[in-house]
Backbone as a printed PyTorch tensor [residue, N CA C, xyz], in Angstrom:
tensor([[[ -45.9720, -107.6630,  -53.4440],
         [ -45.7990, -109.0640,  -53.9290],
         [ -44.5580, -109.1440,  -54.8540]],

        [[ -44.4980, -108.0690,  -55.7690],
         [ -43.2660, -108.0620,  -56.6150],
         [ -41.9690, -107.9520,  -55.8050]],

        [[ -42.0900, -107.0750,  -54.7730],
         [ -40.8520, -106.9130,  -53.9880],
         [ -40.4770, -108.2480,  -53.2960]],

        [[ -41.4410, -108.9750,  -52.7840],
         [ -41.1530, -110.1860,  -52.1250],
         [ -40.5200, -111.2370,  -53.0490]],

        [[ -41.0630, -111.2540,  -54.3130],
         [ -40.4930, -112.1150,  -55.2600],
         [ -39.0580, -111.8030,  -55.6180]],

        [[ -38.7230, -110.5260,  -55.7470],
         [ -37.3740, -110.0590,  -56.0970],
         [ -36.4210, -110.3590,  -55.0250]],

        [[ -36.9240, -110.1380,  -53.6800],
         [ -36.0580, -110.4390,  -52.5890],
         [ -35.7720, -111.9250,  -52.4550]],

        [[ -36.6930, -112.7150,  -52.7900],
         [ -36.5620, -114.1210,  -52.7050],
         [ -35.5280, -114.6460,  -53.7570]],

        [[ -35.6010, -114.0660,  -54.9760],
         [ -34.5700, -114.3690,  -55.9960],
         [ -33.1710, -113.9960,  -55.5860]],

        [[ -33.0530, -112.8750,  -54.9520],
         [ -31.7190, -112.3600,  -54.5390],
         [ -31.1750, -113.2400,  -53.4730]],

        [[ -32.0960, -113.7560,  -52.5780],
         [ -31.6340, -114.6150,  -51.4760],
         [ -31.1300, -115.9080,  -51.9570]],

        [[ -31.8090, -116.4310,  -52.9980],
         [ -31.3540, -117.6490,  -53.5360],
         [ -30.0290, -117.5460,  -54.2660]],

        [[ -29.8400, -116.4140,  -54.9630],
         [ -28.5480, -116.1650,  -55.7050],
         [ -27.4340, -116.0500,  -54.6510]],

        [[ -27.7590, -115.3080,  -53.5690],
         [ -26.7580, -115.1270,  -52.4900],
         [ -26.3680, -116.3980,  -51.8360]],

        [[ -27.3020, -117.3260,  -51.6910],
         [ -27.0130, -118.5940,  -51.0090],
         [ -26.1740, -119.4150,  -52.0020]],

        [[ -26.5080, -119.3280,  -53.2780],
         [ -25.7610, -120.0830,  -54.3100],
         [ -24.2740, -119.6940,  -54.4130]],

        [[ -24.0430, -118.3370,  -54.2990],
         [ -22.6990, -117.9510,  -54.4250],
         [ -21.8450, -118.1720,  -53.2160]],

        [[ -22.1920, -117.5410,  -52.0690],
         [ -21.4990, -117.7140,  -50.8230],
         [ -20.0040, -117.5480,  -51.0210]],

        [[ -19.5720, -116.5470,  -51.7870],
         [ -18.1580, -116.2400,  -52.0940],
         [ -17.5070, -117.4200,  -52.8740]],

        [[ -18.3600, -118.2540,  -53.6610],
         [ -17.7680, -119.2030,  -54.4800],
         [ -17.1470, -118.4140,  -55.7270]],

        [[ -15.9900, -118.9400,  -56.1690],
         [ -15.3240, -118.1940,  -57.2870],
         [ -15.9410, -118.4910,  -58.5870]],

        [[ -15.7530, -117.6500,  -59.6350],
         [ -16.2460, -117.8930,  -60.9450],
         [ -15.5940, -119.1700,  -61.5370]],

        [[ -16.1420, -119.6650,  -62.5620],
         [ -15.7230, -121.0350,  -63.0740],
         [ -15.0960, -121.2000,  -64.3930]],

        [[ -14.5980, -120.0960,  -65.0030],
         [ -14.0500, -120.1960,  -66.2690],
         [ -12.9830, -121.3190,  -66.3420]],

        [[ -12.2480, -121.4260,  -65.2520],
         [ -11.3690, -122.5960,  -65.0760],
         [ -11.5400, -123.2130,  -63.6890]],

        [[ -12.6600, -124.0100,  -63.5880],
         [ -13.0810, -124.4370,  -62.2910],
         [ -12.0600, -125.2700,  -61.4540]],

        [[ -11.1410, -125.8840,  -62.2030],
         [ -10.1350, -126.6490,  -61.4830],
         [  -9.1730, -125.7690,  -60.7180]],

        [[  -8.9660, -124.5430,  -61.1300],
         [  -8.0100, -123.6610,  -60.4480],
         [  -8.5710, -122.4850,  -59.8270]],

        [[  -9.8480, -122.1900,  -60.0540],
         [ -10.4440, -120.9340,  -59.5610],
         [ -10.3690, -120.8380,  -58.0280]],

        [[ -10.4730, -121.9340,  -57.3240],
         [ -10.4910, -121.9510,  -55.8580],
         [  -9.1410, -121.4270,  -55.4020]],

        [[  -8.0320, -121.4960,  -56.0830],
         [  -6.7510, -121.0310,  -55.5940],
         [  -6.6870, -119.5140,  -55.3080]],

        [[  -7.5630, -118.7050,  -55.9550],
         [  -7.5960, -117.3010,  -55.7600],
         [  -8.1260, -116.9580,  -54.3950]],

        [[  -9.0310, -117.7260,  -53.9080],
         [  -9.7060, -117.3780,  -52.6620],
         [  -9.1890, -118.1470,  -51.4260]],

        [[  -8.1310, -118.9210,  -51.5930],
         [  -7.6180, -119.6430,  -50.4660],
         [  -7.1450, -118.6850,  -49.3970]],

        [[  -7.2270, -119.0790,  -48.1540],
         [  -6.7850, -118.2650,  -47.0490],
         [  -5.2600, -118.0000,  -47.1880]],

        [[  -4.7300, -116.8160,  -46.8310],
         [  -3.3260, -116.5280,  -46.8730],
         [  -2.5490, -117.3850,  -45.8970]],

        [[  -1.2840, -117.6280,  -46.1580],
         [  -0.4470, -118.3420,  -45.2610],
         [  -0.1900, -117.5500,  -43.9610]],

        [[  -0.1040, -116.2280,  -44.0970],
         [   0.0490, -115.3410,  -42.9140],
         [  -1.1140, -114.3730,  -42.8210]],

        [[  -1.3990, -114.0370,  -41.6570],
         [  -2.5500, -113.1240,  -41.3820],
         [  -2.3150, -111.6770,  -41.6370]],

        [[  -1.0160, -111.3120,  -41.5150],
         [  -0.7050, -109.8550,  -41.6600],
         [   0.7560, -109.7060,  -42.0880]],

        [[   1.0780, -108.5290,  -42.5040],
         [   2.4230, -108.2560,  -42.8840],
         [   2.8290, -106.7900,  -42.5580]],

        [[   3.9740, -106.6230,  -41.9070],
         [   4.4440, -105.2790,  -41.5300],
         [   5.4480, -104.7040,  -42.5920]],

        [[   5.5530, -105.5210,  -43.6970],
         [   6.5280, -105.0860,  -44.7280],
         [   5.9860, -103.8560,  -45.4880]],

        [[   6.8610, -103.1020,  -46.0500],
         [   6.4600, -101.9930,  -46.8900],
         [   6.4840, -102.3070,  -48.3260]],

        [[   5.7370, -101.6620,  -49.1330],
         [   5.7330, -101.9840,  -50.5740],
         [   7.0860, -101.9040,  -51.1320]],

        [[   7.3780, -102.8910,  -52.0660],
         [   8.6550, -102.9020,  -52.6620],
         [   8.6400, -102.1890,  -54.1040]],

        [[   9.7870, -102.1310,  -54.7060],
         [   9.9540, -101.5270,  -56.0120],
         [   9.4620, -102.5400,  -57.1360]],

        [[   8.5620, -101.9930,  -57.9500],
         [   8.0870, -102.9770,  -59.0370],
         [   9.1510, -103.2710,  -59.9850]],

        [[   9.9710, -102.3630,  -60.5240],
         [  11.0340, -102.7230,  -61.4100],
         [  12.1810, -103.4900,  -60.8140]],

        [[  12.4090, -103.3260,  -59.4640],
         [  13.4860, -104.0700,  -58.8860],
         [  13.0590, -105.2900,  -58.0880]],

        [[  11.8760, -105.7570,  -58.4490],
         [  11.3340, -106.9360,  -57.7300],
         [  12.2540, -108.1360,  -57.8900]],

        [[  12.5420, -108.8050,  -56.8070],
         [  13.4860, -109.9100,  -56.8740],
         [  12.8240, -111.1880,  -56.3820]],

        [[  12.8410, -112.2420,  -57.1140],
         [  12.2980, -113.5170,  -56.7870],
         [  13.2980, -114.3260,  -55.9130]],

        [[  14.4320, -113.7990,  -55.6280],
         [  15.4720, -114.5010,  -54.8610],
         [  15.6760, -113.8370,  -53.4420]],

        [[  15.0460, -112.6920,  -53.3000],
         [  15.2500, -111.9740,  -52.0820],
         [  14.1470, -112.4530,  -51.0410]],

        [[  14.4650, -113.1070,  -49.9450],
         [  13.5050, -113.6620,  -49.0570],
         [  12.6830, -112.5500,  -48.3670]],

        [[  13.1700, -111.3190,  -48.3540],
         [  12.4520, -110.2850,  -47.7190],
         [  11.6320, -109.4150,  -48.7510]],

        [[  11.5710, -109.8700,  -49.9830],
         [  10.8570, -109.1920,  -50.9680],
         [   9.3780, -109.0020,  -50.6230]],

        [[   8.8660, -107.7330,  -50.7830],
         [   7.4310, -107.4620,  -50.4360],
         [   6.5660, -107.3350,  -51.7170]],

        [[   5.3290, -107.1430,  -51.5380],
         [   4.4470, -106.8320,  -52.6540],
         [   4.8510, -105.6100,  -53.4010]],

        [[   4.7130, -105.6690,  -54.6680],
         [   4.8980, -104.5390,  -55.5250],
         [   3.8640, -104.3700,  -56.5750]],

        [[   3.6110, -103.1560,  -57.0340],
         [   2.5350, -103.0570,  -58.0500],
         [   2.8780, -101.8430,  -58.9370]],

        [[   2.1980, -101.9780,  -60.1520],
         [   2.3510, -100.7930,  -61.0780],
         [   0.9510, -100.5850,  -61.6800]],

        [[   0.4760,  -99.3830,  -61.7160],
         [  -0.7810,  -99.0360,  -62.3590],
         [  -0.4580,  -98.7650,  -63.8600]],

        [[  -1.1670,  -99.5990,  -64.6840],
         [  -1.0550,  -99.4540,  -66.1900],
         [  -2.1140,  -98.5480,  -66.7030]],

        [[  -3.2300,  -98.3800,  -65.9100],
         [  -4.2800,  -97.4650,  -66.2950],
         [  -4.9030,  -97.0570,  -64.9670]],

        [[  -4.9910,  -95.7420,  -64.7800],
         [  -5.6020,  -95.1790,  -63.5850],
         [  -7.0660,  -94.9140,  -63.8450]],

        [[  -7.9430,  -95.4070,  -63.0590],
         [  -9.3940,  -95.2580,  -63.2370],
         [  -9.7120,  -93.7700,  -63.1280]],

        [[ -10.9080,  -93.4220,  -63.7550],
         [ -11.2470,  -92.0260,  -63.8410],
         [ -12.4890,  -91.7310,  -62.9910]],

        [[ -13.0730,  -92.7380,  -62.3030],
         [ -14.2520,  -92.5100,  -61.4580],
         [ -13.8840,  -92.0950,  -60.0330]],

        [[ -14.9390,  -91.7380,  -59.3110],
         [ -14.6440,  -91.3420,  -57.8890],
         [ -14.4700,  -92.5610,  -57.0000]],

        [[ -14.9620,  -93.6940,  -57.4320],
         [ -14.9630,  -94.9610,  -56.4950],
         [ -13.4870,  -95.3840,  -56.3580]],

        [[ -13.0190,  -95.5520,  -55.0770],
         [ -11.7180,  -96.0380,  -54.7710],
         [ -11.8300,  -97.2160,  -53.8310]],

        [[ -11.0400,  -98.2390,  -54.2550],
         [ -11.0100,  -99.5030,  -53.4850],
         [ -10.2890,  -99.1910,  -52.1510]],

        [[ -10.9250,  -99.6380,  -51.0670],
         [ -10.3100,  -99.5170,  -49.7200],
         [ -10.8810, -100.6140,  -48.8190]],

        [[ -10.2560, -100.8780,  -47.6960],
         [ -10.6580, -101.9440,  -46.8170],
         [ -12.1590, -101.7630,  -46.4380]],

        [[ -12.8950, -102.8650,  -46.5360],
         [ -14.2660, -102.8340,  -46.2180],
         [ -15.1860, -102.6210,  -47.4320]],

        [[ -14.5780, -102.2030,  -48.6330],
         [ -15.4120, -102.0820,  -49.7980],
         [ -15.6010, -103.3860,  -50.5450]],

        [[ -16.7700, -103.5670,  -51.1210],
         [ -17.0940, -104.7620,  -51.8550],
         [ -16.7460, -104.5330,  -53.3220]],

        [[ -15.7530, -105.2000,  -53.7990],
         [ -15.2480, -104.9270,  -55.1840],
         [ -15.4200, -106.1560,  -56.0710]],

        [[ -15.4790, -105.7880,  -57.4130],
         [ -15.5310, -106.7690,  -58.4360],
         [ -14.2160, -106.5780,  -59.3010]],

        [[ -13.4210, -107.6340,  -59.4270],
         [ -12.1140, -107.5710,  -60.0580],
         [ -12.0260, -108.6610,  -61.1530]],

        [[ -11.6320, -108.2480,  -62.3350],
         [ -11.2720, -109.1640,  -63.4030],
         [  -9.7340, -109.3380,  -63.3090]],

        [[  -9.2960, -110.4860,  -63.5390],
         [  -7.8230, -110.8030,  -63.2760],
         [  -7.3410, -111.9600,  -64.2010]],

        [[  -5.9780, -111.9580,  -64.2780],
         [  -5.2550, -113.0590,  -64.8530],
         [  -4.0360, -113.3190,  -64.0160]],

        [[  -3.8710, -114.5870,  -63.5370],
         [  -2.7570, -114.8790,  -62.6920],
         [  -1.7410, -115.7920,  -63.3830]],

        [[  -0.4530, -115.4380,  -63.2040],
         [   0.5790, -116.2460,  -63.7770],
         [   1.8070, -116.4540,  -62.8290]],

        [[   2.4700, -117.5150,  -63.0700],
         [   3.6950, -117.7440,  -62.1950],
         [   4.7930, -116.8420,  -62.7870]],

        [[   5.4510, -116.1600,  -61.8920],
         [   6.5380, -115.2930,  -62.4250],
         [   7.6810, -116.0660,  -62.9240]],

        [[   7.9300, -117.2140,  -62.4740],
         [   9.1140, -118.0280,  -62.8130],
         [   9.0860, -118.4490,  -64.2550]],

        [[   7.8680, -118.7350,  -64.8120],
         [   7.8320, -119.1710,  -66.1860],
         [   6.6800, -118.5360,  -67.0010]],

        [[   6.0700, -117.5230,  -66.4480],
         [   4.9790, -116.8310,  -67.0600],
         [   3.7300, -117.7730,  -67.4040]],

        [[   3.6620, -118.8550,  -66.8520],
         [   2.4750, -119.7670,  -67.0320],
         [   1.2510, -119.2280,  -66.3910]],

        [[   0.2240, -119.0480,  -67.1980],
         [  -1.0760, -118.6180,  -66.6390],
         [  -1.7930, -119.7620,  -65.9440]],

        [[  -2.0710, -119.5670,  -64.6610],
         [  -2.7610, -120.6510,  -63.9250],
         [  -4.2230, -120.3600,  -63.6750]],

        [[  -4.6690, -119.0610,  -63.9110],
         [  -6.0440, -118.8350,  -63.5930],
         [  -6.3890, -117.4720,  -64.2030]],

        [[  -7.6610, -117.2540,  -64.6540],
         [  -8.1810, -115.9360,  -64.9440],
         [  -9.7580, -115.9630,  -64.9570]],

        [[ -10.2520, -114.8020,  -64.7130],
         [ -11.7290, -114.6400,  -64.5870],
         [ -12.1140, -113.4890,  -63.8610]],

        [[ -13.1750, -113.4850,  -63.1870],
         [ -13.7090, -112.3090,  -62.5030],
         [ -14.2570, -112.7690,  -61.1360]],

        [[ -14.0430, -112.0140,  -60.0450],
         [ -14.4820, -112.3640,  -58.7530],
         [ -14.9330, -111.1180,  -57.9680]],

        [[ -15.8430, -111.2390,  -57.1080],
         [ -16.4090, -110.1920,  -56.2190],
         [ -16.1620, -110.5560,  -54.7890]],

        [[ -15.7490, -109.6940,  -53.9820],
         [ -15.4250, -109.9610,  -52.5450],
         [ -15.2660, -108.5920,  -51.8420]],

        [[ -15.1850, -108.7820,  -50.4210],
         [ -14.9940, -107.5410,  -49.7000],
         [ -13.5220, -107.4840,  -49.2510]],

        [[ -12.9010, -106.3680,  -49.5470],
         [ -11.4920, -106.1780,  -49.1840],
         [ -11.2360, -106.2050,  -47.6520]],

        [[ -10.2530, -106.9490,  -47.2730],
         [  -9.9630, -106.9870,  -45.9020],
         [ -10.6420, -108.0790,  -45.1140]],

        [[ -11.4580, -108.9270,  -45.7990],
         [ -12.1440, -109.9950,  -45.1230],
         [ -11.4620, -111.3370,  -45.2420]],

        [[ -10.2490, -111.3300,  -45.7150],
         [  -9.4150, -112.5730,  -45.8070],
         [ -10.1180, -113.6080,  -46.6930]],

        [[ -10.8240, -113.1220,  -47.7690],
         [ -11.4920, -114.0130,  -48.7780],
         [ -10.5050, -114.2910,  -49.9410]],

        [[  -9.4690, -113.5680,  -50.0100],
         [  -8.4400, -113.6530,  -51.0290],
         [  -7.1080, -113.6770,  -50.3650]],

        [[  -6.0920, -113.9160,  -51.1600],
         [  -4.6920, -113.9240,  -50.6220],
         [  -4.3440, -112.5510,  -50.1190]],

        [[  -3.4760, -112.4500,  -49.1570],
         [  -3.1280, -111.1200,  -48.5430],
         [  -2.5580, -110.1760,  -49.5310]],

        [[  -1.9020, -110.6620,  -50.5600],
         [  -1.3400, -109.8000,  -51.6000],
         [  -2.4010, -109.0500,  -52.3170]],

        [[  -3.5890, -109.6180,  -52.4540],
         [  -4.7430, -108.9640,  -53.1270],
         [  -5.3640, -108.0040,  -52.0730]],

        [[  -5.5440, -108.3580,  -50.9270],
         [  -6.1810, -107.4110,  -49.9110],
         [  -5.3580, -106.1810,  -49.7560]],

        [[  -4.0960, -106.3220,  -49.9010],
         [  -3.1750, -105.1150,  -49.7570],
         [  -3.0200, -104.4390,  -51.1330]],

        [[  -2.8470, -105.2240,  -52.1640],
         [  -2.4340, -104.7410,  -53.4630],
         [  -3.4910, -103.9860,  -54.2660]],

        [[  -4.7710, -104.2210,  -53.8880],
         [  -5.9300, -103.5490,  -54.6930],
         [  -6.2600, -102.1800,  -54.0300]],

        [[  -5.7310, -101.9470,  -52.8670],
         [  -6.1100, -100.7630,  -52.1520],
         [  -5.6890,  -99.5520,  -52.9820]],

        [[  -6.5640,  -98.5820,  -53.1160],
         [  -6.2720,  -97.3370,  -53.8550],
         [  -6.6370,  -97.3220,  -55.2520]],

        [[  -7.0350,  -98.4880,  -55.8080],
         [  -7.4120,  -98.4910,  -57.2300],
         [  -8.7650,  -97.7850,  -57.4200]],

        [[  -8.9090,  -97.2060,  -58.6150],
         [ -10.1480,  -96.5920,  -58.9690],
         [ -10.8710,  -97.4360,  -59.9990]],

        [[ -12.2150,  -97.4350,  -59.9710],
         [ -13.0430,  -98.1990,  -60.8530],
         [ -12.5240,  -97.8950,  -62.3480]],

        [[ -12.3720,  -98.9720,  -63.1370],
         [ -11.9080,  -98.8160,  -64.4480],
         [ -10.4070,  -98.8480,  -64.5990]],

        [[  -9.6800,  -98.7780,  -63.4740],
         [  -8.2440,  -98.8160,  -63.4850],
         [  -7.6490, -100.3000,  -63.6160]],

        [[  -6.4910, -100.3300,  -64.0990],
         [  -5.7820, -101.6130,  -64.2290],
         [  -4.4460, -101.5380,  -63.5420]],

        [[  -4.0560, -102.6640,  -62.8530],
         [  -2.9080, -102.7530,  -62.0300],
         [  -2.3020, -104.0690,  -62.1360]],

        [[  -0.9680, -104.1240,  -62.1470],
         [  -0.1770, -105.3710,  -62.2070],
         [   0.3570, -105.5680,  -60.8020]],

        [[   0.1360, -106.7150,  -60.1720],
         [   0.5900, -106.9810,  -58.8310],
         [   1.6860, -108.0590,  -58.9600]],

        [[   2.7770, -107.8500,  -58.2500],
         [   3.8530, -108.8680,  -58.0700],
         [   3.7250, -109.2900,  -56.6490]],

        [[   3.4840, -110.5000,  -56.3440],
         [   3.2120, -111.0140,  -54.9800],
         [   4.2280, -112.0950,  -54.5540]],

        [[   4.9490, -111.8720,  -53.4730],
         [   5.8630, -112.8570,  -52.9610],
         [   5.1200, -113.9950,  -52.2830]],

        [[   5.7440, -115.1650,  -52.1470],
         [   4.9700, -116.3630,  -51.5300],
         [   4.3910, -116.1120,  -50.1230]],

        [[   5.1320, -115.2420,  -49.3330],
         [   4.6220, -115.0350,  -47.9430],
         [   3.2790, -114.2860,  -47.9980]],

        [[   2.9340, -113.6440,  -49.0560],
         [   1.6210, -113.0000,  -49.1760],
         [   0.6990, -113.7240,  -50.1590]],

        [[   1.0580, -114.9630,  -50.4900],
         [   0.3220, -115.7320,  -51.3860],
         [   0.0770, -117.1080,  -50.8110]],

        [[   0.7990, -118.1570,  -51.2790],
         [   0.5500, -119.5700,  -50.7670],
         [   1.7370, -120.1430,  -50.1140]],

        [[   2.7920, -119.3110,  -49.7880],
         [   3.8550, -119.7720,  -48.9670],
         [   4.6250, -120.9220,  -49.5560]],

        [[   5.1310, -121.7850,  -48.6660],
         [   5.9660, -122.9160,  -49.1380],
         [   5.1000, -124.0690,  -49.5530]],

        [[   3.8460, -124.0220,  -49.1070],
         [   2.9280, -125.1450,  -49.4030],
         [   2.3440, -125.1560,  -50.8330]],

        [[   2.2860, -123.9990,  -51.4420],
         [   1.6270, -123.8410,  -52.8200],
         [   0.2200, -124.0920,  -52.7370]],

        [[  -0.3180, -124.3830,  -53.9190],
         [  -1.7780, -124.5710,  -53.9860],
         [  -1.9540, -125.7530,  -55.0280]],

        [[  -2.1530, -127.0000,  -54.4980],
         [  -2.3650, -128.1340,  -55.3060],
         [  -1.1670, -128.3220,  -56.2660]],

        [[  -1.4970, -128.8220,  -57.4420],
         [  -0.4470, -128.9930,  -58.4910],
         [  -0.4030, -127.8650,  -59.4660]],

        [[  -1.0140, -126.7860,  -59.1700],
         [  -1.1570, -125.6390,  -60.0090],
         [  -0.1240, -124.5300,  -59.6780]],

        [[  -0.0120, -124.2780,  -58.3600],
         [   0.9600, -123.2290,  -57.9040],
         [   1.9070, -123.9520,  -56.9560]],

        [[   3.2380, -124.0470,  -57.3380],
         [   4.1930, -124.6760,  -56.5590],
         [   4.5600, -123.9750,  -55.3100]],

        [[   5.1060, -124.6430,  -54.2770],
         [   5.5490, -123.9600,  -53.0570],
         [   6.5720, -122.9470,  -53.3980]],

        [[   6.5030, -121.8070,  -52.6100],
         [   7.4690, -120.7470,  -52.8250],
         [   7.3360, -119.9660,  -54.1040]],

        [[   6.2200, -120.1020,  -54.7640],
         [   5.9560, -119.3670,  -56.0040],
         [   5.6740, -117.8230,  -55.8380]],

        [[   6.3690, -117.0250,  -56.6670],
         [   6.0080, -115.6480,  -56.7890],
         [   5.0250, -115.5150,  -57.8750]],

        [[   3.9310, -114.7310,  -57.6180],
         [   2.8270, -114.6040,  -58.5540],
         [   2.6260, -113.1700,  -59.1290]],

        [[   2.1970, -113.1990,  -60.3370],
         [   1.8480, -111.9210,  -60.9530],
         [   0.3510, -111.9740,  -61.4120]],

        [[  -0.2850, -110.8420,  -60.9860],
         [  -1.7060, -110.7120,  -61.3960],
         [  -1.9990, -109.4650,  -62.1500]],

        [[  -2.6480, -109.5840,  -63.2740],
         [  -3.0920, -108.4210,  -64.0640],
         [  -4.5300, -108.1700,  -63.7040]],

        [[  -4.7510, -107.1000,  -63.0150],
         [  -6.0870, -106.9070,  -62.3790],
         [  -6.7770, -105.6100,  -62.9660]],

        [[  -8.0870, -105.7160,  -63.1010],
         [  -8.8530, -104.5240,  -63.5150],
         [  -9.9880, -104.4130,  -62.5700]],

        [[ -10.1610, -103.2790,  -61.9510],
         [ -11.2520, -102.9740,  -61.0360],
         [ -12.5340, -102.7020,  -61.7860]],

        [[ -13.4290, -103.5930,  -61.8470],
         [ -14.6940, -103.4800,  -62.6280],
         [ -15.7410, -102.6390,  -61.9320]],

        [[ -15.7830, -102.7500,  -60.5900],
         [ -16.8450, -101.9740,  -59.9410],
         [ -16.7110, -102.0640,  -58.4080]],

        [[ -17.3270, -101.1300,  -57.7240],
         [ -17.3720, -101.1670,  -56.2320],
         [ -18.9160, -101.0660,  -55.8830]],

        [[ -19.3500, -101.9990,  -55.1410],
         [ -20.8210, -101.9490,  -54.7400],
         [ -21.0860, -100.8380,  -53.6880]],

        [[ -22.2260, -100.1970,  -53.7370],
         [ -22.5080,  -99.0610,  -52.8470],
         [ -23.5980,  -99.4700,  -51.9100]],

        [[ -24.2090, -100.6000,  -52.0310],
         [ -25.2320, -101.1270,  -51.1780],
         [ -25.3630, -102.6520,  -51.2560]],

        [[ -26.1400, -103.1380,  -50.3180],
         [ -26.2880, -104.6590,  -50.2250],
         [ -26.8510, -105.2630,  -51.5300]],

        [[ -27.7630, -104.5710,  -52.1440],
         [ -28.3590, -105.1620,  -53.4300],
         [ -27.2850, -105.2190,  -54.4660]],

        [[ -26.4670, -104.1290,  -54.5560],
         [ -25.4390, -104.1960,  -55.6540],
         [ -24.4110, -105.2630,  -55.3790]],

        [[ -24.1110, -105.5630,  -54.0290],
         [ -23.2590, -106.6290,  -53.6680],
         [ -23.7520, -107.9230,  -54.0990]],

        [[ -25.0640, -108.2030,  -53.8960],
         [ -25.6410, -109.4410,  -54.3020],
         [ -25.6180, -109.5790,  -55.8060]],

        [[ -25.8510, -108.5550,  -56.5730],
         [ -25.8100, -108.5970,  -58.0150],
         [ -24.4100, -108.8630,  -58.4430]],

        [[ -23.3950, -108.2900,  -57.8350],
         [ -22.0010, -108.4340,  -58.1810],
         [ -21.6200, -109.9090,  -57.9470]],

        [[ -22.0800, -110.4850,  -56.7670],
         [ -21.8420, -111.9270,  -56.4660],
         [ -22.3800, -112.7830,  -57.6250]],

        [[ -23.6530, -112.5100,  -57.9780],
         [ -24.2980, -113.2520,  -58.9430],
         [ -23.6180, -113.2500,  -60.2270]],

        [[ -23.0270, -112.1060,  -60.6210],
         [ -22.3640, -111.9650,  -61.9200],
         [ -21.0470, -112.6800,  -61.9790]],

        [[ -20.4850, -113.1250,  -60.7950],
         [ -19.2580, -113.8850,  -60.6840],
         [ -19.5200, -115.3470,  -60.4950]],

        [[ -20.7270, -115.8050,  -60.4250],
         [ -21.0720, -117.1910,  -60.1560],
         [ -20.7130, -118.0730,  -61.2830]],

        [[ -20.4980, -119.3610,  -60.8940],
         [ -20.3850, -120.5280,  -61.9040],
         [ -21.6600, -120.4680,  -62.7340]],

        [[ -21.5360, -120.3510,  -64.0720],
         [ -22.7420, -120.3190,  -64.9120],
         [ -23.7190, -121.5010,  -64.7040]],

        [[ -23.2360, -122.6720,  -64.4220],
         [ -24.0990, -123.7850,  -64.2340],
         [ -24.9670, -123.6800,  -62.9320]],

        [[ -24.2930, -122.9670,  -61.8770],
         [ -25.0040, -122.7100,  -60.7140],
         [ -26.0290, -121.6850,  -60.8880]],

        [[ -25.7490, -120.6560,  -61.6650],
         [ -26.6120, -119.5720,  -62.0170],
         [ -27.9120, -120.1990,  -62.6560]],

        [[ -27.6740, -121.0940,  -63.6120],
         [ -28.8440, -121.6620,  -64.3400],
         [ -29.6770, -122.4540,  -63.3050]],

        [[ -29.0110, -123.2000,  -62.4570],
         [ -29.7840, -124.1020,  -61.5210],
         [ -30.5480, -123.2180,  -60.5790]],

        [[ -29.9530, -122.2120,  -60.0020],
         [ -30.6850, -121.4360,  -58.9720],
         [ -31.6820, -120.4920,  -59.5460]],

        [[ -31.5040, -120.0180,  -60.8100],
         [ -32.4810, -119.2450,  -61.5670],
         [ -33.7410, -120.1650,  -61.8110]],

        [[ -33.3750, -121.3890,  -62.2020],
         [ -34.4870, -122.3370,  -62.4430],
         [ -35.2710, -122.5960,  -61.1640]],

        [[ -34.5520, -122.7940,  -60.0430],
         [ -35.2970, -123.0150,  -58.8110],
         [ -36.0880, -121.7940,  -58.4210]],

        [[ -35.4660, -120.5450,  -58.5280],
         [ -36.2120, -119.3470,  -58.1390],
         [ -37.4030, -119.2260,  -59.0690]],

        [[ -37.3030, -119.4930,  -60.3640],
         [ -38.3830, -119.3900,  -61.3130],
         [ -39.5190, -120.2790,  -60.8800]],

        [[ -39.1590, -121.5420,  -60.4590],
         [ -40.1420, -122.5240,  -60.0990],
         [ -40.9570, -122.0030,  -58.8460]],

        [[ -40.1480, -121.4530,  -57.8740],
         [ -40.8060, -120.9570,  -56.6600],
         [ -41.7690, -119.8050,  -57.0040]],

        [[ -41.2610, -118.8830,  -57.8550],
         [ -42.0680, -117.7430,  -58.1660],
         [ -43.3730, -118.1700,  -58.9000]],

        [[ -43.2090, -119.1910,  -59.7770],
         [ -44.3350, -119.6750,  -60.4560],
         [ -45.3000, -120.2370,  -59.4830]],

        [[ -44.8980, -121.0320,  -58.5150],
         [ -45.7910, -121.6270,  -57.5070],
         [ -46.4870, -120.5250,  -56.6590]],

        [[ -45.7110, -119.5270,  -56.3320],
         [ -46.2460, -118.3850,  -55.5570],
         [ -47.2850, -117.7010,  -56.3260]],

        [[ -47.0930, -117.3890,  -57.5040],
         [ -48.0430, -116.7040,  -58.4150],
         [ -49.3290, -117.5800,  -58.5910]],

        [[ -49.1200, -118.8900,  -58.7890],
         [ -50.2260, -119.7600,  -59.0030],
         [ -51.0940, -119.8850,  -57.6740]],

        [[ -50.4200, -119.8350,  -56.5330],
         [ -51.1360, -119.8730,  -55.2670],
         [ -51.9760, -118.5950,  -55.1460]],

        [[ -51.3390, -117.4400,  -55.4380],
         [ -51.9130, -116.1710,  -55.2930],
         [ -53.2380, -116.0220,  -56.1390]],

        [[ -53.1330, -116.5590,  -57.3870],
         [ -54.1750, -116.5240,  -58.3100],
         [ -55.3630, -117.4070,  -57.8180]],

        [[ -54.9540, -118.5250,  -57.2470],
         [ -55.9120, -119.4620,  -56.7260],
         [ -56.6600, -118.8540,  -55.5130]],

        [[ -55.9600, -118.1690,  -54.6250],
         [ -56.5340, -117.5300,  -53.4650],
         [ -57.5220, -116.4300,  -53.9410]],

        [[ -57.0600, -115.6470,  -54.9510],
         [ -57.8890, -114.5440,  -55.4390],
         [ -59.1140, -115.1210,  -56.1070]]])
């Protein structure tokens, strides 16, 4: 009975999240998970210190500011939780920050993230410099990220899920707080009704 109730709660939280982004800045959070303009890139990593915003062939570059000490390593197919702050490289304006959980390589984030987070260890911090062709291209993202923008993300790998239950818990931790409250309330109501029914049957 307890196991059924727990699984029901996880199912509701999973349905609530559905890879929805966290909501610290709900008006811009969606920009982090928009589909990339291109599906792949054959470019090789560029130099972090020599990164050029005027070079049309500039590729992704990164620098590790803190190397994680755990055995967990981010790689394609792994379900990761990342805390981040994104800013425009042109004027250092921060357009978004928060925490998100997703599976690397599933095109749930911009291509610069799918590539740039590979190799990070849990607890590690990395700065990504991402050219527009690996972000939002010439279209940009609403009125927050202009077309052709080069982006910088300060990222920290908070965790890597090792099983389906950990994935659902990670998703729940990155949910919009208002949605968490709503779905926990719904789950609580269902659990109450189930318990009340069981007591009545007994």
